[in-house]
N, C-alpha and C positions, 0 to 999 in steps of 0.2 A: 720853383716852390720848395723843392727839397733842400735848397740852400738855406732857406729860412727856418726849417724845422729840425735840422740836424742836432742842435744843442738845446732845444727848448726844455725848460724846467730842470735840467740836470744840476745847475748850481744850487737850486733850492732843495732838490732831493738830497744832495750831499750834505747840505746844512741840516736838513731834518734828520737824516739817519745818524749824523754825528752828534746831534743834540737830543735825540729821543730819550736818552736816559736822564736828562736834566729834570729836576723837579721844580715846581713853581706854578703860580697861577697863570693860565694862558690868557692872552688878551684876545678880544674879539677882532675879527678881520675888519680892517678899515674899508668902508664901503664907498669912499670917495671915487669919483670917476677917474680911472687910471689915465685916460687920454681924452679929455673933454673935446679936443679939437678933431677927433676922428669920428667918422660917420657911424651911426648905428645901422647894421645891415638891415635893409628893407625899410628904413625909416623915411627915405626919400627916393621915390621911384625915378629912374632916369627918363629923360624925355622920350616919348614914343613907346613906353613900356605897356601902355594900355592897348596898343595896336598889336594885332597878332601876325602882322606881316613878317615873314622870315627876314633875318638880317644876315648878309653875307660877310664872311670873315676870310681874309686872305691867308696864305701860308708862304712865308719867305724865309728861306734858310740863311743862317749867318754866313758872311763872306769876310775875307780879310779887309780890314779897314773899319768895320763896325765898332762903334764906341758906345759904352754905357756907363752911367754913374749910378751906383746902387747905394741905397741907404736903408739900414735895418735898425729898428728900435724894438725893444721888448721890455715889458714890465711884469714882474711876477711877485705875488704876495702870498705867503703861506703862514698859517698860524698853527703851531703844535697844539695837540689836544691838551697837553699839560706842559706849557713852556712858552717861549717867546715867539713873536712874529718875526719872520724873515722876509726881507725885501731884496730883490735882485733886479737891477736895471742894466740893460746892455745897449750899447750904441756902436754901430759899425758904418763907416763910410769908405767906399772904395771905388776906384775908377778901373774900368776894364777896356781893353782894346784887343779885338780879334786880329791875330797875326797870320794865321793860316787855318784852312779848313779842308776837309776831304769828305765827299759824299754827305754834306750837310752836318758833319761833325766838326766841332772846333778842335783842332790838333795843336794849336799854339796860341797862348793867351797871355797878355801882359796885365798884371794886377797891381794897382797901387793902393795900399791901405793907408788912408789919411788918418782915420781913427778906428781903433778896435779895442774898446775898453768896457769894463763892467764895474758896477758899484754894488756891494753887498752890505746890507745893514741888519745886524742881529744884536739883541740886547741893547739897542740904541747906539751901537758903535758901527760906524761906516768904514768900509775897507774898499779902496779903489785899486783897480788892477788893470794894467795894459797888457794885451796879449803879446806874444813873441812876434806877431806880424805887424804890430802897430808902427806906422810911419815908414814902412819898407815897401820896396817895389820888387816884384818877382816876374819871371817869365816861365810859364808852365808849358811843357812840351809833352804831348801824348803820342805814343806809338805802340806797335805790337810788343815792344820790349818793356813797356811800362810807362810810368809817369816820372818825368825829371823836372825838378824845381831848381831854378837858378836865380841869382840876384840879377838886377838890371845890368850889372857890369859883366854878366856871363859867368860869374863865379858860382860854384855850387852853393845852394842854400844849406844852412846847418841842418843836421838831422831833426832837430826840434821843429824848425820852420817847415821843412818838407812834410814831416808827419802831421803837423797841424793843418796844412793846406789840403793834403790828401784826405784827412779825416773830415774836414769841414765841407769839402766839395766832392762828395762821392760820385757825382754825376759827370766828372771830368772824363772826356773820351766817349761819352754816350750821346746818342741822338736826343733831341728835345722831344720828349714823349708827348708834350701838349700839342706841338705842331703836327706830329704824326697822327694824333687822335682827333684833332679839331675838325668837326664837320665843316663842309663848305658853307652851310647856312644853319642858323638856329632860330627857333621860334620863341618869342617872349612868353614866359610862364611855364615852359616845358622843361622837364629834366633832360639831361644830355648823357645817356648811358655810355657812349664811347669814351667821354672824358672821365666818367665815374670809374669805369673799368681800368682805364689807363692809369689814372691817378692811384688807385688802390694797388695795382700791380707794381708800378714804378716806386712808389714810396715804400712799400714793403720789401722791395729789392735793395734800395740804397740806404735805408735807415736801419742800421744794424741795432739789434736789441730793442727795436721798437716795432709795434704792430699798429697798422691803420685799418680801421673797420668802419662799416656803416657810412660809406662815402656817398654824399648827395651833392650833385651839381645841377643847379637850375638856372637857366638863362633868364635874367630880369628884363633886359632891354638895352638899347643903344643910348648913349648920351654924348654930350660935347659935339653936337651937330653930326652925329653918326660916326664919329671917329673912334669911339671907345665902346667896347662891349662889356657889360657888367653881369657877373654871375654870382648868385648866392651859393655858398659852399658850406658844408658841414661834414665832420667825421669825428670819430673817437680815436685818440692816440694813447696807446699804452706803452710805458717806458719801463723796461726791466734790464738794467745793465749789470747783472750779477751783484746787485746790492741787496741789502736786507729789506728793501722796500720796493713796492711797485706803484708807479704814478700813472693816473688816468686823467686825461684832459678831454673834455667834450667841447671841441672847437666848433664855432660857427662864425661866419664872416662873409666878406665879399672879395672877389677876384676880378681884376680888370685887365683887358688885353686890347691892343690896337686892332681895329677892324681891317686895316690895310695889309697887315702882315702877320697877325696873330701873336705878336710879342707882348709879354706880360709887362704891365706898367705899375701895378699895385696889388698887393695881397694884404688884407686886413683880417685879423682873427682875434677872437676872444673866447674865453670859456672857463668854467669852474675846474679846479684842480683838486684831486683827492689822492692822498698817499696812504696806503695800507701796508701791513707787513707782507713780505713775500710768502706765498703759500696760503694766504688768508682766503676764506670762502668768497666767491663772487657776490657782488651786491644782488639782492633779490633771492639769494639762496636760502636754505633752511636755517643757516646760522649767519647772523649779520657780522660782517668783518669789523675788526677793531680798526679805528681810523687814527693814524698817526698825525695827520695834518690835513687841513682844508684851506683853500684859497682861490686865487684866480690868476689868469694870465692874459695879457693883451700883447699882440705882436703886429707890427706893420713893416712891410717891405715895399720900397718905392724904387722904380727904375726910370731914369731919365735918359734921353737920347740927345746928346749935344749936336 
């Protein structure tokens, strides 16, 4: 999950802070459905969710040979209080193969980035950009000496490529905290405190200059003939990367894992975005904060197992 959250909203924050001095009549936020094909959390109860019978969830640690295909898409819309609307769409497709593990920790991983691109639109002008990882294959090795990133031909990756991978995947070399915290069984309709505590602790550890608060994880039920467990999730994410603005996103959504092994298959999140000047009073305080921008964000991460 931390893989999906590391870069959320930052492109728009940069656009907002860079354009905050611009004058002009602000446009209202486009309220069209950002992803009409994605489910609305809680809109369709999984089969069996009315039953209070506990659902068992297995825990299987990764081993060499495990393969995953991960797809992440995100859509962010922000409108300056006095200025243009900024749109940022990101799309990432990558294949992963576990090459080595130790005590449940992945110590060597091959990553192939098929697509790693973003599109930003401001003042009606679109700018497409591919990341330094786009189209490349890497082998990431983790040891007590640190993280080494090499190309698939065993040549060292460039400093820019290594830095991007280490920054984007802060959980490299760490145990999967969801598997550690996942109860052996969960009851439909009930909150899951071990997952809430683990999620808050882990995300606040790996997401630098970001704070995660008010985490709620509630088990909805099992679906797909009992092979998938569905959780409603929500939390507040605050981003402050030494910029002149602070971004707050009130996320809510759904999280799916396989019941046979506890491996994540999908994370779907959406929420309103608010950008205020750094040092502004907190909402609800004696003085209302000035708002630089408002908008929304939708994010989806899907993992397939070939």
